[in-house]
TORKOL-4160 file (C-alpha; in steps of 0.2 Angstrom, whole numbers, padded with zeros to 4 digits, m for minus):
79
<pt num="1" X="0139" Y="m0110" Z="m0077"/>
<pt num="2" X="0137" Y="m0100" Z="m0092"/>
<pt num="3" X="0121" Y="m0105" Z="m0102"/>
<pt num="4" X="0131" Y="m0112" Z="m0116"/>
<pt num="5" X="0139" Y="m0126" Z="m0106"/>
<pt num="6" X="0122" Y="m0131" Z="m0100"/>
<pt num="7" X="0112" Y="m0147" Z="m0107"/>
<pt num="8" X="0094" Y="m0142" Z="m0112"/>
<pt num="9" X="0088" Y="m0153" Z="m0096"/>
<pt num="10" X="0094" Y="m0138" Z="m0086"/>
<pt num="11" X="0091" Y="m0123" Z="m0097"/>
<pt num="12" X="0070" Y="m0129" Z="m0096"/>
<pt num="13" X="0073" Y="m0130" Z="m0079"/>
<pt num="14" X="0079" Y="m0113" Z="m0077"/>
<pt num="15" X="0065" Y="m0106" Z="m0087"/>
<pt num="16" X="0052" Y="m0115" Z="m0077"/>
<pt num="17" X="0057" Y="m0107" Z="m0062"/>
<pt num="18" X="0059" Y="m0092" Z="m0069"/>
<pt num="19" X="0042" Y="m0093" Z="m0075"/>
<pt num="20" X="0035" Y="m0096" Z="m0059"/>
<pt num="21" X="0044" Y="m0081" Z="m0050"/>
<pt num="22" X="0037" Y="m0070" Z="m0065"/>
<pt num="23" X="0020" Y="m0076" Z="m0058"/>
<pt num="24" X="0023" Y="m0073" Z="m0040"/>
<pt num="25" X="0030" Y="m0056" Z="m0044"/>
<pt num="26" X="0012" Y="m0053" Z="m0054"/>
<pt num="27" X="0001" Y="m0060" Z="m0040"/>
<pt num="28" X="0010" Y="m0048" Z="m0028"/>
<pt num="29" X="0012" Y="m0033" Z="m0040"/>
<pt num="30" X="m0011" Y="m0038" Z="m0040"/>
<pt num="31" X="m0012" Y="m0038" Z="m0020"/>
<pt num="32" X="0000" Y="m0023" Z="m0019"/>
<pt num="33" X="m0011" Y="m0011" Z="m0031"/>
<pt num="34" X="m0027" Y="m0019" Z="m0021"/>
<pt num="35" X="m0018" Y="m0014" Z="m0004"/>
<pt num="36" X="m0013" Y="0004" Z="m0011"/>
<pt num="37" X="m0032" Y="0006" Z="m0019"/>
<pt num="38" X="m0039" Y="0005" Z="m0002"/>
<pt num="39" X="m0027" Y="0016" Z="0005"/>
<pt num="40" X="m0030" Y="0028" Z="m0004"/>
<pt num="41" X="m0049" Y="0029" Z="m0004"/>
<pt num="42" X="m0047" Y="0026" Z="0017"/>
<pt num="43" X="m0035" Y="0042" Z="0015"/>
<pt num="44" X="m0049" Y="0050" Z="0006"/>
<pt num="45" X="m0061" Y="0048" Z="0016"/>
<pt num="46" X="m0053" Y="0052" Z="0031"/>
<pt num="47" X="m0048" Y="0070" Z="0023"/>
<pt num="48" X="m0065" Y="0071" Z="0020"/>
<pt num="49" X="m0073" Y="0069" Z="0039"/>
<pt num="50" X="m0060" Y="0079" Z="0044"/>
<pt num="51" X="m0063" Y="0092" Z="0031"/>
<pt num="52" X="m0080" Y="0094" Z="0038"/>
<pt num="53" X="m0075" Y="0095" Z="0056"/>
<pt num="54" X="m0083" Y="0112" Z="0063"/>
<pt num="55" X="m0070" Y="0108" Z="0079"/>
<pt num="56" X="m0056" Y="0095" Z="0078"/>
<pt num="57" X="m0053" Y="0078" Z="0077"/>
<pt num="58" X="m0043" Y="0065" Z="0087"/>
<pt num="59" X="m0039" Y="0049" Z="0088"/>
<pt num="60" X="m0038" Y="0037" Z="0101"/>
<pt num="61" X="m0028" Y="0020" Z="0098"/>
<pt num="62" X="m0023" Y="0006" Z="0109"/>
<pt num="63" X="m0031" Y="0017" Z="0123"/>
<pt num="64" X="m0021" Y="0031" Z="0120"/>
<pt num="65" X="m0024" Y="0048" Z="0114"/>
<pt num="66" X="m0014" Y="0050" Z="0099"/>
<pt num="67" X="m0012" Y="0069" Z="0096"/>
<pt num="68" X="m0001" Y="0066" Z="0080"/>
<pt num="69" X="m0016" Y="0066" Z="0071"/>
<pt num="70" X="m0024" Y="0082" Z="0081"/>
<pt num="71" X="m0032" Y="0094" Z="0071"/>
<pt num="72" X="m0039" Y="0109" Z="0075"/>
<pt num="73" X="m0049" Y="0121" Z="0065"/>
<pt num="74" X="m0050" Y="0139" Z="0068"/>
<pt num="75" X="m0060" Y="0152" Z="0057"/>
<pt num="76" X="m0044" Y="0157" Z="0049"/>
<pt num="77" X="m0047" Y="0141" Z="0039"/>
<pt num="78" X="m0052" Y="0143" Z="0021"/>
<pt num="79" X="m0059" Y="0126" Z="0018"/>
């Protein structure tokens, strides 16, 4: 239905629905930003820990040794 054919009541209801959607999107964006900030902080902390490691860092997750995160430092590392 085109806007010109809608009643005032229909247009008002559409505006109310759109405002609710905008409100939900703003809340979701805020939540996303909070999660993204926490992830950045966690990644920074992890890099600091692994960067200071003398020998290496490994991860045991769900009782499984995860080699995808394995990082060995050698004397040629310049960090």
